[in-house]
C-alpha positions in Angstrom: -62.9 12.6 -24.3 -62.0 12.7 -28.0 -60.8 16.2 -27.5 -57.9 15.1 -25.2 -57.0 12.0 -27.3 -54.9 13.8 -29.9 -52.8 15.9 -27.5 -52.3 12.8 -25.3 -51.1 10.7 -28.2 -48.8 13.4 -29.3 -47.2 13.8 -25.9 -46.8 10.0 -25.5 -45.2 9.7 -28.9 -42.8 12.5 -28.1 -41.9 11.0 -24.7 -41.4 7.5 -26.1 -39.3 8.7 -29.1 -37.0 10.8 -26.8 -36.4 7.9 -24.4 -36.2 5.1 -26.9 -32.5 5.8 -27.5 -31.6 5.7 -23.8 -33.7 2.7 -23.1 -32.3 1.0 -26.0 -28.7 1.4 -24.7 -29.4 -0.8 -21.7 -29.9 -4.1 -23.6 -27.1 -3.3 -26.0 -24.7 -2.7 -23.0 -25.8 -5.9 -21.3 -25.2 -7.8 -24.6 -21.7 -6.3 -24.9 -20.8 -7.2 -21.3 -21.9 -10.8 -21.8 -19.7 -11.1 -24.9 -16.7 -9.5 -23.2 -15.8 -12.3 -20.8 -15.0 -12.5 -17.1 -12.7 -10.1 -15.3 -9.5 -11.7 -14.0 -7.3 -10.9 -11.1 -3.6 -10.3 -11.8 -0.7 -10.2 -9.3 2.5 -8.4 -10.0 5.5 -8.1 -7.7 8.0 -5.2 -7.6 11.2 -5.9 -5.6 14.4 -4.2 -4.4 17.4 -6.0 -3.1 20.3 -4.7 -1.1 23.1 -7.3 -0.8 26.8 -7.0 0.0 29.8 -9.3 0.7 32.6 -7.7 2.7 35.9 -8.2 0.9 38.6 -6.7 3.1 40.4 -7.9 6.2 39.8 -4.6 7.8 36.4 -3.6 9.1 34.5 -2.0 6.2 31.4 0.2 6.6 28.4 -0.1 4.2 25.5 2.4 4.1 22.8 2.4 1.5 19.1 3.1 1.0 16.6 2.3 -1.7 13.0 3.2 -2.3 10.0 1.2 -3.6 6.6 2.5 -4.6 3.5 1.3 -2.8 0.2 2.0 -4.6 -3.5 1.6 -3.9 -3.2 -1.8 -5.6 -0.5 -3.0 -3.2 -1.8 -5.8 -0.9 1.2 -7.1 0.8 4.9 -6.5 1.4 7.3 -9.5 1.8 10.8 -9.1 3.3 13.5 -11.7 2.8 16.6 -11.4 4.9 19.8 -13.4 5.5 22.8 -12.3 7.5 26.1 -14.2 7.7 28.8 -13.0 10.0 31.6 -15.5 10.1 32.9 -16.8 13.5 29.7 -15.9 15.4 29.1 -19.6 16.1 31.9 -19.5 18.6 32.0 -15.9 19.6 28.5 -14.3 19.1 28.4 -10.5 19.4 31.3 -10.5 21.8 31.5 -6.7 21.6 27.8 -6.0 21.7 27.5 -5.5 18.0 29.8 -2.5 17.7 32.4 -3.9 15.3 30.5 -6.1 12.9 26.7 -5.8 12.4 23.8 -5.4 10.0 21.1 -2.8 10.9 18.2 -2.3 8.5 14.8 -0.7 8.6 11.8 -0.3 6.3 10.1 3.1 6.6 6.7 3.7 5.1 5.7 6.9 3.3 4.3 8.3 6.6 7.7 8.1 8.2 6.8 5.1 10.5 9.1 2.2 10.8 7.3 -1.0 9.7 10.2 -3.4 10.1 13.7 -3.4 11.7 16.7 -5.7 11.8 19.7 -5.4 14.2 22.0 -8.4 14.1 25.6 -9.1 15.0 25.6 -12.8 14.4 24.5 -15.3 11.8 20.7 -15.2 11.0 19.1 -18.0 9.1 17.1 -16.9 6.0 13.6 -16.0 6.8 10.6 -14.3 5.1 8.4 -11.8 6.9 5.1 -10.5 5.6 3.5 -7.1 6.2 -0.2 -7.2 5.5 -2.1 -4.0 6.0 -4.8 -3.6 8.6 -7.0 -1.7 6.2 -4.4 -0.5 3.6 -0.7 0.1 3.3 0.6 3.7 3.4 0.6 4.8 -0.3 3.8 6.4 -1.5 7.5 5.7 -1.5 8.8 3.4 1.2 12.5 3.4 2.0 14.8 0.5 2.9 17.8 1.8 5.0 20.8 -0.4 5.6 23.8 0.4 7.8 26.4 -2.5 8.2 30.0 -3.2 9.0 31.9 -6.3 8.4 35.1 -7.9 7.1 36.1 -10.8 5.0 38.8 -12.6 3.1 38.1 -12.5 -0.6 37.5 -15.8 -2.4 36.9 -17.7 0.9 33.9 -18.6 3.0 35.2 -16.2 5.7 33.2 -13.2 4.5 30.5 -11.3 6.3 27.5 -11.0 3.9 23.9 -9.9 4.0 20.9 -9.9 1.6 17.7 -8.0 2.2 14.9 -8.1 -0.4 11.7 -6.1 -0.1 8.9 -7.2 -2.5 5.6 -5.4 -3.0 2.7 -7.5 -4.2 0.2 -5.6 -6.3 -3.2 -7.0 -7.2 -5.4 -5.6 -10.0 -8.3 -6.5 -12.1 -8.0 -7.1 -15.9 -11.1 -6.6 -18.0 -11.1 -8.3 -21.4 -10.2 -7.6 -24.1 -7.6 -5.4 -22.5 -4.4 -7.2 -21.2 -3.4 -4.5 -18.8 -4.5 -3.6 -15.3 -7.0 -0.8 -14.9 
């Protein structure tokens, strides 16, 4: 038995000395994590707005598009829209929306239409939310607007519209850093 004692002690000493550094890291890491503080959730909102007031007595066209980035941290898209077409309280869409209208669509990065608007009369301001089933399509989303209207500058008799698309991003901030990671 004495014959195996020395090699056994040497092997145990070698094994313990080689793993002491690794095993010592675990309590050190736990101690640093405890001093670090709790992680916090942060919400940021990126928005694009397309808004126009028609300033000529003649029918004027308006075509525009804008893009907004949707990332893996994006949790919701909120769309605000308001359309004012003067005189539609008495004659609403008399020509079927050919002369004065606002048409808009929000197309995701996969080319699928996620939201549409086709109005030829006043529309009260409203907010619409798009919440993903599992996740939103990551990439650039495009807001397309095609409108026609008229107006008398400096008066309330102006066709106007406002469409705002806001992307809500949620991320986790780990102290002591103040930025999302």
